[in-house]
PyMOL CGO cylinders between C-alpha atoms (Angstrom):
from pymol import cmd
from pymol.cgo import CYLINDER

trace = [
    CYLINDER, -21.63, -47.73, -3.92, -20.98, -48.74, -0.35, 0.3, 1, 1, 1, 1, 1, 1,
    CYLINDER, -20.98, -48.74, -0.35, -21.98, -46.63, 2.61, 0.3, 1, 1, 1, 1, 1, 1,
    CYLINDER, -21.98, -46.63, 2.61, -18.39, -45.72, 3.75, 0.3, 1, 1, 1, 1, 1, 1,
    CYLINDER, -18.39, -45.72, 3.75, -17.01, -44.70, 0.34, 0.3, 1, 1, 1, 1, 1, 1,
    CYLINDER, -17.01, -44.70, 0.34, -18.38, -41.15, 0.35, 0.3, 1, 1, 1, 1, 1, 1,
    CYLINDER, -18.38, -41.15, 0.35, -16.16, -40.11, 3.28, 0.3, 1, 1, 1, 1, 1, 1,
    CYLINDER, -16.16, -40.11, 3.28, -13.26, -39.32, 0.97, 0.3, 1, 1, 1, 1, 1, 1,
    CYLINDER, -13.26, -39.32, 0.97, -15.18, -36.55, -0.75, 0.3, 1, 1, 1, 1, 1, 1,
    CYLINDER, -15.18, -36.55, -0.75, -15.98, -34.95, 2.63, 0.3, 1, 1, 1, 1, 1, 1,
    CYLINDER, -15.98, -34.95, 2.63, -12.28, -34.77, 3.46, 0.3, 1, 1, 1, 1, 1, 1,
    CYLINDER, -12.28, -34.77, 3.46, -11.55, -33.22, 0.08, 0.3, 1, 1, 1, 1, 1, 1,
    CYLINDER, -11.55, -33.22, 0.08, -14.26, -30.59, 0.57, 0.3, 1, 1, 1, 1, 1, 1,
    CYLINDER, -14.26, -30.59, 0.57, -12.91, -29.83, 4.05, 0.3, 1, 1, 1, 1, 1, 1,
    CYLINDER, -12.91, -29.83, 4.05, -9.39, -29.36, 2.65, 0.3, 1, 1, 1, 1, 1, 1,
    CYLINDER, -9.39, -29.36, 2.65, -10.72, -26.99, -0.04, 0.3, 1, 1, 1, 1, 1, 1,
    CYLINDER, -10.72, -26.99, -0.04, -12.61, -25.01, 2.59, 0.3, 1, 1, 1, 1, 1, 1,
    CYLINDER, -12.61, -25.01, 2.59, -9.45, -24.70, 4.71, 0.3, 1, 1, 1, 1, 1, 1,
    CYLINDER, -9.45, -24.70, 4.71, -7.48, -23.50, 1.68, 0.3, 1, 1, 1, 1, 1, 1,
    CYLINDER, -7.48, -23.50, 1.68, -10.10, -20.86, 0.85, 0.3, 1, 1, 1, 1, 1, 1,
    CYLINDER, -10.10, -20.86, 0.85, -10.23, -19.67, 4.48, 0.3, 1, 1, 1, 1, 1, 1,
    CYLINDER, -10.23, -19.67, 4.48, -6.41, -19.45, 4.60, 0.3, 1, 1, 1, 1, 1, 1,
    CYLINDER, -6.41, -19.45, 4.60, -6.38, -17.47, 1.33, 0.3, 1, 1, 1, 1, 1, 1,
    CYLINDER, -6.38, -17.47, 1.33, -8.96, -15.00, 2.67, 0.3, 1, 1, 1, 1, 1, 1,
    CYLINDER, -8.96, -15.00, 2.67, -7.01, -14.63, 5.93, 0.3, 1, 1, 1, 1, 1, 1,
    CYLINDER, -7.01, -14.63, 5.93, -3.76, -14.00, 4.07, 0.3, 1, 1, 1, 1, 1, 1,
    CYLINDER, -3.76, -14.00, 4.07, -5.45, -11.49, 1.75, 0.3, 1, 1, 1, 1, 1, 1,
    CYLINDER, -5.45, -11.49, 1.75, -7.03, -9.65, 4.69, 0.3, 1, 1, 1, 1, 1, 1,
    CYLINDER, -7.03, -9.65, 4.69, -3.54, -9.10, 6.13, 0.3, 1, 1, 1, 1, 1, 1,
    CYLINDER, -3.54, -9.10, 6.13, -1.61, -8.24, 2.95, 0.3, 1, 1, 1, 1, 1, 1,
    CYLINDER, -1.61, -8.24, 2.95, -4.07, -6.30, 0.79, 0.3, 1, 1, 1, 1, 1, 1,
    CYLINDER, -4.07, -6.30, 0.79, -4.60, -3.24, 3.08, 0.3, 1, 1, 1, 1, 1, 1,
    CYLINDER, -4.60, -3.24, 3.08, -0.93, -2.10, 3.07, 0.3, 1, 1, 1, 1, 1, 1,
    CYLINDER, -0.93, -2.10, 3.07, -0.75, -2.44, -0.72, 0.3, 1, 1, 1, 1, 1, 1,
    CYLINDER, -0.75, -2.44, -0.72, -4.10, -0.66, -1.10, 0.3, 1, 1, 1, 1, 1, 1,
    CYLINDER, -4.10, -0.66, -1.10, -2.78, 2.22, 1.02, 0.3, 1, 1, 1, 1, 1, 1,
    CYLINDER, -2.78, 2.22, 1.02, 0.41, 2.32, -1.09, 0.3, 1, 1, 1, 1, 1, 1,
    CYLINDER, 0.41, 2.32, -1.09, -1.52, 2.53, -4.37, 0.3, 1, 1, 1, 1, 1, 1,
    CYLINDER, -1.52, 2.53, -4.37, -3.86, 5.18, -2.98, 0.3, 1, 1, 1, 1, 1, 1,
    CYLINDER, -3.86, 5.18, -2.98, -0.91, 7.22, -1.71, 0.3, 1, 1, 1, 1, 1, 1,
    CYLINDER, -0.91, 7.22, -1.71, 0.86, 6.90, -5.06, 0.3, 1, 1, 1, 1, 1, 1,
    CYLINDER, 0.86, 6.90, -5.06, -2.28, 8.23, -6.78, 0.3, 1, 1, 1, 1, 1, 1,
    CYLINDER, -2.28, 8.23, -6.78, -2.33, 11.16, -4.35, 0.3, 1, 1, 1, 1, 1, 1,
    CYLINDER, -2.33, 11.16, -4.35, 1.33, 11.94, -5.12, 0.3, 1, 1, 1, 1, 1, 1,
    CYLINDER, 1.33, 11.94, -5.12, 0.57, 11.96, -8.86, 0.3, 1, 1, 1, 1, 1, 1,
    CYLINDER, 0.57, 11.96, -8.86, -2.35, 14.33, -8.26, 0.3, 1, 1, 1, 1, 1, 1,
    CYLINDER, -2.35, 14.33, -8.26, -0.15, 16.63, -6.19, 0.3, 1, 1, 1, 1, 1, 1,
    CYLINDER, -0.15, 16.63, -6.19, 2.50, 16.60, -8.92, 0.3, 1, 1, 1, 1, 1, 1,
    CYLINDER, 2.50, 16.60, -8.92, -0.11, 17.61, -11.48, 0.3, 1, 1, 1, 1, 1, 1,
    CYLINDER, -0.11, 17.61, -11.48, -0.95, 20.61, -9.31, 0.3, 1, 1, 1, 1, 1, 1,
    CYLINDER, -0.95, 20.61, -9.31, 2.69, 21.38, -8.47, 0.3, 1, 1, 1, 1, 1, 1,
    CYLINDER, 2.69, 21.38, -8.47, 2.80, 24.48, -10.64, 0.3, 1, 1, 1, 1, 1, 1,
    CYLINDER, 2.80, 24.48, -10.64, -0.02, 25.99, -8.58, 0.3, 1, 1, 1, 1, 1, 1,
    CYLINDER, -0.02, 25.99, -8.58, 0.76, 24.77, -5.05, 0.3, 1, 1, 1, 1, 1, 1,
    CYLINDER, 0.76, 24.77, -5.05, 3.80, 25.57, -2.95, 0.3, 1, 1, 1, 1, 1, 1,
    CYLINDER, 3.80, 25.57, -2.95, 5.89, 22.83, -1.35, 0.3, 1, 1, 1, 1, 1, 1,
    CYLINDER, 5.89, 22.83, -1.35, 4.45, 23.38, 2.12, 0.3, 1, 1, 1, 1, 1, 1,
    CYLINDER, 4.45, 23.38, 2.12, 0.88, 22.97, 0.82, 0.3, 1, 1, 1, 1, 1, 1,
    CYLINDER, 0.88, 22.97, 0.82, 1.86, 19.78, -1.00, 0.3, 1, 1, 1, 1, 1, 1,
    CYLINDER, 1.86, 19.78, -1.00, 3.59, 18.48, 2.13, 0.3, 1, 1, 1, 1, 1, 1,
    CYLINDER, 3.59, 18.48, 2.13, 0.55, 19.16, 4.31, 0.3, 1, 1, 1, 1, 1, 1,
    CYLINDER, 0.55, 19.16, 4.31, -1.80, 17.52, 1.81, 0.3, 1, 1, 1, 1, 1, 1,
    CYLINDER, -1.80, 17.52, 1.81, 0.39, 14.42, 1.49, 0.3, 1, 1, 1, 1, 1, 1,
    CYLINDER, 0.39, 14.42, 1.49, 0.87, 14.13, 5.24, 0.3, 1, 1, 1, 1, 1, 1,
    CYLINDER, 0.87, 14.13, 5.24, -2.88, 14.42, 5.87, 0.3, 1, 1, 1, 1, 1, 1,
    CYLINDER, -2.88, 14.42, 5.87, -3.57, 11.75, 3.24, 0.3, 1, 1, 1, 1, 1, 1,
    CYLINDER, -3.57, 11.75, 3.24, -0.95, 9.47, 4.82, 0.3, 1, 1, 1, 1, 1, 1,
    CYLINDER, -0.95, 9.47, 4.82, -2.60, 9.90, 8.22, 0.3, 1, 1, 1, 1, 1, 1,
    CYLINDER, -2.60, 9.90, 8.22, -5.99, 9.15, 6.70, 0.3, 1, 1, 1, 1, 1, 1,
    CYLINDER, -5.99, 9.15, 6.70, -4.60, 5.91, 5.22, 0.3, 1, 1, 1, 1, 1, 1,
    CYLINDER, -4.60, 5.91, 5.22, -2.76, 4.96, 8.45, 0.3, 1, 1, 1, 1, 1, 1,
    CYLINDER, -2.76, 4.96, 8.45, 0.60, 5.09, 6.67, 0.3, 1, 1, 1, 1, 1, 1,
    CYLINDER, 0.60, 5.09, 6.67, 3.37, 5.37, 9.27, 0.3, 1, 1, 1, 1, 1, 1,
    CYLINDER, 3.37, 5.37, 9.27, 5.21, 8.47, 8.01, 0.3, 1, 1, 1, 1, 1, 1,
    CYLINDER, 5.21, 8.47, 8.01, 6.17, 11.77, 9.58, 0.3, 1, 1, 1, 1, 1, 1,
    CYLINDER, 6.17, 11.77, 9.58, 6.41, 15.05, 7.73, 0.3, 1, 1, 1, 1, 1, 1,
    CYLINDER, 6.41, 15.05, 7.73, 10.20, 14.59, 7.76, 0.3, 1, 1, 1, 1, 1, 1,
    CYLINDER, 10.20, 14.59, 7.76, 9.77, 11.33, 5.80, 0.3, 1, 1, 1, 1, 1, 1,
    CYLINDER, 9.77, 11.33, 5.80, 8.14, 13.16, 2.88, 0.3, 1, 1, 1, 1, 1, 1,
    CYLINDER, 8.14, 13.16, 2.88, 10.90, 14.78, 0.81, 0.3, 1, 1, 1, 1, 1, 1,
    CYLINDER, 10.90, 14.78, 0.81, 9.80, 17.38, -1.73, 0.3, 1, 1, 1, 1, 1, 1,
    CYLINDER, 9.80, 17.38, -1.73, 12.54, 18.77, -3.96, 0.3, 1, 1, 1, 1, 1, 1,
    CYLINDER, 12.54, 18.77, -3.96, 12.12, 21.47, -6.58, 0.3, 1, 1, 1, 1, 1, 1,
    CYLINDER, 12.12, 21.47, -6.58, 14.59, 20.73, -9.35, 0.3, 1, 1, 1, 1, 1, 1,
    CYLINDER, 14.59, 20.73, -9.35, 16.52, 23.49, -11.18, 0.3, 1, 1, 1, 1, 1, 1,
    CYLINDER, 16.52, 23.49, -11.18, 14.38, 23.02, -14.30, 0.3, 1, 1, 1, 1, 1, 1,
    CYLINDER, 14.38, 23.02, -14.30, 11.21, 23.74, -12.27, 0.3, 1, 1, 1, 1, 1, 1,
    CYLINDER, 11.21, 23.74, -12.27, 10.01, 20.17, -11.90, 0.3, 1, 1, 1, 1, 1, 1,
    CYLINDER, 10.01, 20.17, -11.90, 9.21, 18.73, -8.48, 0.3, 1, 1, 1, 1, 1, 1,
    CYLINDER, 9.21, 18.73, -8.48, 10.32, 15.38, -7.07, 0.3, 1, 1, 1, 1, 1, 1,
    CYLINDER, 10.32, 15.38, -7.07, 8.41, 13.72, -4.22, 0.3, 1, 1, 1, 1, 1, 1,
    CYLINDER, 8.41, 13.72, -4.22, 9.98, 10.84, -2.36, 0.3, 1, 1, 1, 1, 1, 1,
    CYLINDER, 9.98, 10.84, -2.36, 8.68, 8.91, 0.63, 0.3, 1, 1, 1, 1, 1, 1,
    CYLINDER, 8.68, 8.91, 0.63, 9.53, 5.58, 2.23, 0.3, 1, 1, 1, 1, 1, 1,
    CYLINDER, 9.53, 5.58, 2.23, 7.79, 3.56, 4.91, 0.3, 1, 1, 1, 1, 1, 1,
    CYLINDER, 7.79, 3.56, 4.91, 7.58, 0.04, 6.26, 0.3, 1, 1, 1, 1, 1, 1,
    CYLINDER, 7.58, 0.04, 6.26, 4.60, -1.90, 7.52, 0.3, 1, 1, 1, 1, 1, 1,
    CYLINDER, 4.60, -1.90, 7.52, 4.92, -4.98, 9.72, 0.3, 1, 1, 1, 1, 1, 1,
    CYLINDER, 4.92, -4.98, 9.72, 2.15, -7.50, 9.19, 0.3, 1, 1, 1, 1, 1, 1,
    CYLINDER, 2.15, -7.50, 9.19, 1.51, -10.01, 11.97, 0.3, 1, 1, 1, 1, 1, 1,
    CYLINDER, 1.51, -10.01, 11.97, 0.16, -13.27, 10.58, 0.3, 1, 1, 1, 1, 1, 1,
    CYLINDER, 0.16, -13.27, 10.58, -0.18, -14.83, 14.03, 0.3, 1, 1, 1, 1, 1, 1,
    CYLINDER, -0.18, -14.83, 14.03, 1.73, -17.49, 15.90, 0.3, 1, 1, 1, 1, 1, 1,
    CYLINDER, 1.73, -17.49, 15.90, 4.83, -15.30, 15.96, 0.3, 1, 1, 1, 1, 1, 1,
    CYLINDER, 4.83, -15.30, 15.96, 5.20, -14.97, 12.19, 0.3, 1, 1, 1, 1, 1, 1,
    CYLINDER, 5.20, -14.97, 12.19, 5.67, -11.35, 11.12, 0.3, 1, 1, 1, 1, 1, 1,
    CYLINDER, 5.67, -11.35, 11.12, 6.70, -9.92, 7.79, 0.3, 1, 1, 1, 1, 1, 1,
    CYLINDER, 6.70, -9.92, 7.79, 7.95, -6.42, 7.04, 0.3, 1, 1, 1, 1, 1, 1,
    CYLINDER, 7.95, -6.42, 7.04, 6.78, -4.83, 3.79, 0.3, 1, 1, 1, 1, 1, 1,
    CYLINDER, 6.78, -4.83, 3.79, 8.80, -1.85, 2.52, 0.3, 1, 1, 1, 1, 1, 1,
    CYLINDER, 8.80, -1.85, 2.52, 7.17, 0.77, 0.31, 0.3, 1, 1, 1, 1, 1, 1,
    CYLINDER, 7.17, 0.77, 0.31, 8.76, 3.59, -1.68, 0.3, 1, 1, 1, 1, 1, 1,
    CYLINDER, 8.76, 3.59, -1.68, 7.27, 6.37, -3.78, 0.3, 1, 1, 1, 1, 1, 1,
    CYLINDER, 7.27, 6.37, -3.78, 9.69, 8.37, -5.91, 0.3, 1, 1, 1, 1, 1, 1,
    CYLINDER, 9.69, 8.37, -5.91, 7.86, 10.42, -8.54, 0.3, 1, 1, 1, 1, 1, 1,
    CYLINDER, 7.86, 10.42, -8.54, 8.71, 13.52, -10.55, 0.3, 1, 1, 1, 1, 1, 1,
    CYLINDER, 8.71, 13.52, -10.55, 6.19, 15.61, -12.43, 0.3, 1, 1, 1, 1, 1, 1,
    CYLINDER, 6.19, 15.61, -12.43, 8.37, 15.54, -15.58, 0.3, 1, 1, 1, 1, 1, 1,
    CYLINDER, 8.37, 15.54, -15.58, 7.16, 11.95, -16.06, 0.3, 1, 1, 1, 1, 1, 1,
    CYLINDER, 7.16, 11.95, -16.06, 3.61, 13.22, -16.45, 0.3, 1, 1, 1, 1, 1, 1,
    CYLINDER, 3.61, 13.22, -16.45, 2.13, 14.21, -19.78, 0.3, 1, 1, 1, 1, 1, 1,
    CYLINDER, 2.13, 14.21, -19.78, 1.53, 17.91, -20.20, 0.3, 1, 1, 1, 1, 1, 1,
]
cmd.load_cgo(trace, "trace")
């Protein structure tokens, strides 16, 4: 093997390192909004399980406080709680998160939760 032939493997390693760094950067920007969405969806399911005990205003306060804790950009008016004629409750909420990837590239992610406690097993 000649002295200069090993340079190609260094370039390959550098490219792999750049790809891994880019993947971690992308994940650090995209994962938190989806994590907050999944956590909020779990909270909605928990509130629906307790819907027979709690009133709508208690559910609204709990969901709003959880959204604030998760830095989800919603107001109390954005959380719609509807008691259906058959006694079930529907909770609906929508929000958008703008993720800035740098260098002027931004992407808007839209999230929606629309759950009813009749979907849950008794």
